[in-house]
C-alpha positions, -999 to +999 in steps of 0.1 A: -256-139+152-254-130+114-261-095+102-296-087+091-289-053+075-263-039+051-236-036+077-220-056+104-196-049+133-160-061+128-137-060+159-100-061+153-080-068+184-042-066+183-013-065+208+007-046+182-002-019+156-031-038+141-018-034+105-019-072+098-055-075+110-067-045+091-051-057+058-065-092+061-099-081+072-103-055+044-091-080+018-119-104+028-146-077+034-139-064-001-154-096-015-188-087+000-201-058-021-235-056-005-225-054+031-202-029+048-181-036+079-181-011+108-145-014+120-136-013+156-098-014+158-080-020+192-042-018+189-017-024+216-039-046+238-014-061+262-030-061+296-062-074+312-073-038+319-070-029+282-089-061+273-117-051+296-125-021+275-124-042+243-148-068+257-173-042+268-173-027+233-177-061+217-206-069+240-223-035+231-219-041+193-216-078+187-200-089+154-170-108+140-139-107+162-105-112+146-073-110+167-036-113+167-029-117+205+000-138+217-006-137+255-024-169+262-044-155+291-057-127+270-065-151+241-084-174+264-104-146+280-113-131+246-124-164+232-144-173+263-163-139+261-171-145+224-185-179+232-205-165+260-223-139+238-224-164+208-203-145+183-174-158+161-138-152+168-106-162+150-069-158+156-054-146+123-018-157+130-026-187+152-030-213+124+001-199+106+022-201+137+011-237+143+021-246+107+055-230+112+060-247+145+051-281+130+074-277+101+103-261+120+100-282+151+105-252+173+083-231+196+077-195+190+094-168+210+061-150+217+076-116+210+048-090+207+053-067+176+084-086+165+078-076+129+083-039+140+117-045+155+142-016+149+165-038+128+184-031+096+153-037+075+134-011+094+161+016+090+163+006+053+126+016+050+132+049+068+161+057+045+140+049+015+111+071+027+135+100+034+150+096-001+116+094-018+102+125-001+133+145-011+131+132-047+094+137-053+080+153-084+113+159-102+131+175-072+169+170-068+174+152-101+211+152-094+205+123-070+185+101-093+213+076-098+211+067-061+175+054-066+164+018-069+134+028-090+126+060-109+090+065-119+081+088-148+048+098-163+024+127-170+003+143-144-021+121-124-005+088-131-001+081-094+036+087-093+038+101-058+016+077-039+032+047-057+066+061-048+057+063-011+042+028-012+074+014-027+095+033-002+076+018+026+088-016+012+124-004+014+127+007-023+144+040-028+120+056-053+122+089-072+096+103-096+099+127-124+069+143-143+069+143-181+056+175-195+053+183-233+075+213-242+098+208-212+130+189-217+136+157-198+164+162-172+197+150-187+203+130-155+172+110-163+185+101-198+218+089-184+207+066-156+225+033-153+216+018-119+179+025-113+150+007-129+130+034-148+093+027-151+070+048-173+035+049-159+007+053-185-030+057-185-057+063-211-066+099-219-102+092-207-090+080-173-066+109-169-093+134-178-116+119-152-090+120-125-079+155-133-115+168-134-121+153-099-089+169-087-099+203-101-134+201-086-119+191-052-098+222-053-127+244-064-109+253-096-126+264-128-127+235-153-139+256-183-115+258-213-087+242-193-060+226-214-052+203-184-084+184-192-088+191-229-092+158-247-067+165-275-041+181-252-042+151-228-040+127-258-009+146-269+006+142-235+001+105-234+016+101-269+046+123-258+052+101-228+050+069-249+075+082-274+099+091-246+095+056-231+103+039-264+132+062-271+149+055-238+138+019-235+120+025-202+097-002-188+061+005-196+032+000-171-004+008-178-021+021-146-055+029-161-074+004-139-048-004-113-049+005-077-017+019-061-011-015-045-014-033-078+009-008-095+035-012-068+033-050-070+039-049-107+069-026-102+083-048-075+081-078-099+099-058-126+125-048-100+130-084-088+133-097-124+159-070-132+179-079-101+179-116-111+189-108-146+218-087-134+230-114-111+230-140-139+251-118-162 
């Protein structure tokens, strides 16, 4: 039953956290600008009783059903219900698992939430997050050499959210603001191990973001140097001069999302690691 309005119901059923489903569903939904999904997220569905509630809600608000269930009985019951009320359903990981199984010649273990196992990779991410929170916004510059990546840039170039995103990928990330008239910490100038990336944006974009920030805080935006066109242009020029002087990697974030910025930094980081290994 296709949608007839400007929205549709999207049911995301998972036996784990639901992160995979949400990411895939939103990536696809973003391609449909004129219709908005109403998300119904059901994480940790691991029993028939838990599935009962899900099926009731799906029946009350029919729509597309995506799932990442591994328990065969739960899958069969969910698919049967969707067929009964004539709505589409799809296992997001099912086709991928079949491909792996065909290529590897081995059956899956069926471990629910296996990607969230408390292994070395998990603790690496926790360590990275702890490091990043401690070294946010120029704090504890004495520990910058322990970072994998150090982000620098003027105010509102998304240093903090990008740092947190990278940390969640296991990358120990620090960030340091660049402010005209304030000397760069000498620890930043002498870094050897970390990749230093200078984030840049156009003055127009920075002014727009800063104005929105001030308005959200209820601050007075009149005669504020923080959003003065010439002052912001001077900040941007100052940051670019420093980047050139210290040979930092440059990255324009004017029209990039946090995810796109992080992906570009991860590529720079991987390229640098490969280069170091080949030397």
